[in-house]
C-alpha positions in Angstrom: 114.6 117.3 71.4 112.6 115.6 68.6 114.8 114.2 65.9 113.1 116.2 63.2 114.0 119.4 65.1 117.5 118.3 66.1 118.3 117.7 62.4 117.3 121.2 61.3 118.1 123.6 64.2 121.6 124.2 62.8 120.1 125.9 59.7 119.5 129.1 61.6 122.6 131.3 61.0 121.3 134.3 63.0 120.7 136.7 60.1 118.5 138.7 62.5 115.4 139.0 60.4 113.4 137.2 63.0 113.5 140.3 65.2 111.8 142.5 62.6 108.4 142.8 61.0 108.2 142.3 57.2 108.5 146.0 56.6 111.7 146.1 58.7 110.3 149.2 60.5 111.1 148.3 64.1 111.9 145.4 66.5 108.9 143.1 66.6 110.2 140.4 69.0 108.8 141.3 72.5 111.7 139.6 74.4 114.4 141.2 72.3 112.5 144.5 72.5 112.7 144.3 76.3 116.2 143.0 76.8 118.1 144.0 73.6 120.4 140.9 73.9 120.7 138.6 70.8 120.2 135.7 73.1 116.6 136.9 73.7 115.8 136.9 69.9 114.6 133.8 68.1 117.9 133.1 66.4 120.0 133.6 69.5 117.6 131.4 71.5 117.9 128.6 68.9 121.7 128.7 69.0 121.6 128.4 72.8 119.2 125.5 72.5 121.5 123.8 70.1 124.5 124.3 72.4 122.4 123.0 75.3 121.4 119.9 73.3 125.1 119.2 72.5 126.3 119.6 76.0 128.2 122.8 75.3 126.4 124.8 77.9 124.6 123.7 81.1 121.2 124.6 82.4 121.2 127.8 84.4 118.7 130.3 85.8 119.7 132.7 82.9 119.3 130.0 80.3 115.8 129.0 81.6 114.7 132.7 81.6 115.8 133.1 78.0 113.9 130.0 76.8 110.7 130.8 78.7 110.8 134.5 77.8 109.5 133.7 74.2 105.9 134.8 74.0 105.3 132.4 71.0 104.0 135.3 68.9 105.3 133.7 65.6 106.7 137.0 64.3 109.9 135.0 63.7 108.0 132.5 61.6 106.6 135.3 59.4 110.0 137.1 59.1 112.4 134.2 58.6 113.7 133.7 55.1 115.0 130.2 55.5 112.9 127.4 54.0 112.4 124.1 55.9 113.0 125.7 59.2 110.9 128.9 59.5 107.7 127.1 60.1 109.2 125.2 63.1 111.0 128.1 64.9 108.4 128.4 67.7 107.8 124.6 67.8 111.5 124.1 68.5 111.4 126.5 71.5 108.3 124.8 72.8 110.0 121.4 72.4 113.0 122.6 74.3 110.7 123.7 77.1 109.2 120.2 77.1 112.7 118.8 77.6 113.3 121.2 80.5 110.0 120.4 82.1 110.9 116.7 81.9 114.3 117.4 83.5 112.7 119.6 86.2 114.7 122.6 85.3 112.1 125.4 84.9 111.7 128.9 86.3 109.8 129.1 89.6 107.1 131.2 88.0 106.4 128.4 85.4 106.4 125.8 88.2 103.9 127.8 90.2 101.6 128.2 87.1 101.6 124.5 86.5 100.8 123.9 90.2 97.9 126.3 90.2 96.4 124.8 87.1 96.8 121.2 88.3 95.4 121.8 91.7 92.7 124.5 91.0 91.8 123.8 87.4 92.7 127.5 86.6 95.7 129.8 86.8 94.1 132.1 89.4 93.8 129.5 92.2 90.1 130.4 92.4 87.3 128.1 93.5 85.7 126.1 90.8 82.2 127.0 92.0 83.0 130.7 91.2 83.9 129.9 87.6 80.5 130.9 86.2 80.1 134.0 88.4 81.1 136.2 85.4 77.6 135.5 83.9 75.6 136.6 87.0 72.6 138.7 85.9 72.9 138.0 82.2 70.3 135.2 82.1 72.7 133.0 80.2 71.7 129.3 80.2 73.9 126.3 80.9 74.7 124.3 77.8 72.0 121.6 77.1 71.3 121.3 73.4 71.9 124.8 72.0 73.7 125.3 68.7 76.9 126.5 70.3 78.9 126.0 73.5 80.4 129.4 74.5 83.7 128.5 76.1 85.0 131.4 78.2 88.3 130.3 79.6 90.4 131.3 82.7 90.9 134.9 81.9 87.3 135.5 80.9 86.1 133.8 84.1 88.4 135.4 86.7 90.3 138.4 85.4 88.5 141.8 85.9 89.0 142.9 82.3 88.4 139.4 81.0 85.1 139.2 82.9 84.0 142.5 81.3 84.8 141.1 77.9 83.0 137.8 78.5 79.9 139.6 79.6 80.0 141.9 76.6 80.4 139.0 74.2 77.7 136.9 75.8 75.3 139.9 75.9 75.9 140.6 72.2 75.5 137.0 71.2 72.1 136.9 72.9 71.1 140.2 71.4 71.8 139.0 67.8 70.0 135.7 68.4 72.8 133.2 68.6 71.8 130.0 70.4 74.4 129.1 73.0 75.0 127.9 76.5 77.9 127.8 78.9 79.5 125.3 81.2 79.7 127.7 84.2 81.2 126.0 87.2 81.8 122.8 85.1 84.3 124.6 82.8 88.1 124.1 83.3 91.1 125.6 81.6 91.6 124.9 77.9 95.4 124.2 78.4 96.8 126.3 75.6 99.4 128.0 77.8 100.2 124.7 79.6 101.2 123.3 76.3 103.2 126.2 75.1 105.1 126.2 78.4 106.0 122.6 77.8 103.9 120.5 80.2 102.7 117.9 77.6 101.3 115.5 80.2 99.2 118.1 82.0 98.0 119.5 78.7 96.8 116.0 77.5 95.1 115.5 80.9 93.2 118.8 80.6 92.3 118.3 76.9 91.1 114.8 77.5 88.9 116.0 80.4 87.4 118.7 78.2 86.9 116.4 75.2 85.1 113.8 77.4 82.9 116.6 78.8 82.1 118.1 75.4 81.3 114.7 73.9 79.1 113.7 76.9 77.1 116.9 76.3 77.0 116.2 72.6 78.7 119.5 71.8 79.2 120.0 68.1 80.0 123.7 67.7 82.1 125.9 70.1 82.5 129.6 70.3 85.6 130.8 72.2 86.2 134.1 73.9 89.9 133.8 73.6 92.1 133.1 70.5 94.3 131.0 72.8 91.4 128.6 73.6 90.4 128.8 69.9 93.9 127.6 69.0 94.1 124.7 71.4 90.5 123.4 70.8 90.8 123.8 67.0 94.3 122.6 66.4 95.4 120.4 69.4 92.2 118.7 70.6 91.7 116.8 67.2 95.1 115.0 67.9 93.4 113.5 71.0 90.1 112.6 69.1 88.4 115.9 70.0 86.9 117.1 66.8 84.5 120.0 67.0 83.6 123.0 64.9 85.4 125.9 66.6 84.8 129.6 66.1 86.3 132.7 67.6 83.4 135.0 68.6 84.2 137.5 65.9 83.8 134.8 63.2 80.3 134.1 64.5 79.4 137.8 64.7 80.7 138.4 61.2 78.1 136.0 59.8 75.1 137.8 61.3 75.8 141.5 61.8 74.7 142.5 58.2 71.1 141.7 59.2 71.3 143.6 62.6 70.2 147.3 62.7 72.8 149.5 64.3 73.1 153.2 65.2 75.9 155.4 64.0 79.1 155.7 66.1 81.3 158.6 65.1 84.6 157.2 66.4 88.1 156.4 65.1 89.2 152.9 66.0 92.5 151.0 65.5 92.6 147.3 65.9 95.2 145.1 67.6 95.7 141.7 66.0 96.0 138.9 68.6 98.8 136.5 67.7 96.8 133.4 68.3 94.0 134.5 66.0 96.3 136.1 63.4 99.7 134.5 62.9 98.7 131.2 64.5 95.4 130.8 62.7 95.5 133.2 59.8 92.3 135.0 60.8 92.7 138.7 60.1 89.5 139.7 58.4 86.6 138.6 60.6 87.4 141.2 63.4 87.9 143.9 60.8 84.7 143.0 59.0 82.8 143.2 62.3 84.2 146.6 63.1 83.6 147.9 59.5 79.9 146.9 59.9 79.4 149.6 62.5 78.0 152.8 60.8 80.2 155.8 61.2 83.2 153.9 62.7 86.5 154.7 61.0 89.0 151.9 61.2 92.6 153.1 61.0 95.4 150.6 60.8 98.6 150.9 62.8 101.9 150.7 60.9 102.4 147.2 62.2 99.2 145.2 61.5 98.1 141.8 60.5 101.2 139.5 59.9 103.4 142.4 61.1 101.5 143.2 64.3 103.5 143.7 67.5 102.4 141.2 70.2 101.0 142.5 73.4 103.6 140.3 75.3 101.1 138.0 77.0 101.4 134.9 74.9 103.4 131.8 75.6 102.3 131.8 79.2 104.0 135.2 80.0 100.6 136.6 80.9 100.7 134.3 84.0 104.4 133.9 84.6 105.4 137.6 83.9 108.9 136.6 83.0 109.2 139.6 80.7 108.0 142.0 83.4 107.0 145.6 82.7 108.7 148.8 81.8 108.8 151.4 79.0 110.2 148.8 76.6 107.5 146.3 77.2 105.7 145.5 73.9 102.3 146.4 75.4 103.4 149.9 76.2 105.1 150.3 72.8 101.9 149.0 71.1 99.7 151.5 73.0 101.9 154.4 71.8 101.7 153.1 68.2 97.9 153.1 68.5 97.9 156.7 69.8 100.0 157.7 66.8 97.1 156.7 64.4 94.9 159.4 65.9 92.3 156.8 67.0 90.6 157.3 70.4 89.8 153.6 70.8 92.1 150.6 70.6 90.0 147.5 69.8 90.9 144.1 71.0 89.6 140.5 70.4 91.4 138.7 73.1 91.0 138.9 76.9 94.8 138.6 77.4 95.4 141.5 75.0 92.6 143.4 76.8 94.4 143.2 80.1 97.9 143.7 78.8 97.0 146.8 76.8 94.7 148.2 79.4 97.5 148.0 82.0 99.9 149.6 79.5 97.5 152.6 79.0 97.6 153.1 82.7 101.3 152.7 82.9 101.8 155.2 80.2 99.4 157.6 81.8 97.4 158.1 78.5 93.9 157.3 79.7 92.7 160.6 78.2 94.2 159.8 74.8 93.0 156.3 74.1 90.7 153.7 75.5 91.0 149.9 75.2 87.7 148.3 74.3 86.7 144.8 73.1 85.0 144.5 69.7 81.8 143.2 71.2 81.5 146.2 73.5 81.9 148.6 70.5 79.3 146.7 68.4 76.9 146.5 71.4 77.0 150.3 71.7 75.9 150.6 68.1 73.2 147.9 68.4 71.7 149.5 71.4 71.5 153.0 69.8 
């Protein structure tokens, strides 16, 4: 472990606040919510990491599961009351994963994810030539010298719900006059989950390939579909000399929608904050502003929102490894029921991972008649087309 982390990890004394939102209303840590063992909370996980560092416990299948069950949602960072450690809580877990990757002691699910990405360039093991198929029929151009590169990512390219979202966002960007192009079959993964799962070498290889490609095309501005790609390109690529203006698609829409005529939608909507847009990058208002620009739309907040939002459970690579699994205590299913409690008929999302996680949770709960998961661009497109 990095010396700066090894020197402070002992400051966690397991007060338990890391498991809770700031209003102390319910458990807000997805892995603790699922397993209800202290070892699956942030504090318990850090104590185990410290014991592992000091040779007091050995690597085991159980230990690996605990370390890789963290979804990196950063609720613990918001809730922790201890200065000079709170901002590093998730970083220390990621650093422990890096040590485990280096030692070759990782869960099979994580190993398989790394293998898929390194061989296929994406987590789905899908052919590269099919990467741009999501845009078929949309008349979206390849990037040449447009103002923005629209970076879609793995989930938007290959996942059924992600593809719907990518098409919706691209269609709306065209409708409102944004100049953009895509990489199509030349796009590869952004590497965010590779990094949070601890494979630094593979991440740097991916990021370097993307940076080289972006520079060769003289890309200056990038719109991302996913907050996860937004995070990696905005915050990690500059460390490898990849400096670009990076926007989440809601930030771009927020700049232009005031000048776009829209019809009225009489609908109650609640919004789910994606962790990598909210807690990781402090963007809470652009998605809400976009939703509030729709005439007739009533935005109702869930009890846990913004910094207190409950994660869908798909972060930190869990969307691909599924280490947390499913069940009634999965955070996605808990979140869907919280959304239903607001009285809204639509649960709005701004992340393709959240889209899939929450859509699956709606089906698992059998509440399709009570609430519908929709991405923000799809909602706005309905109003623009009225």
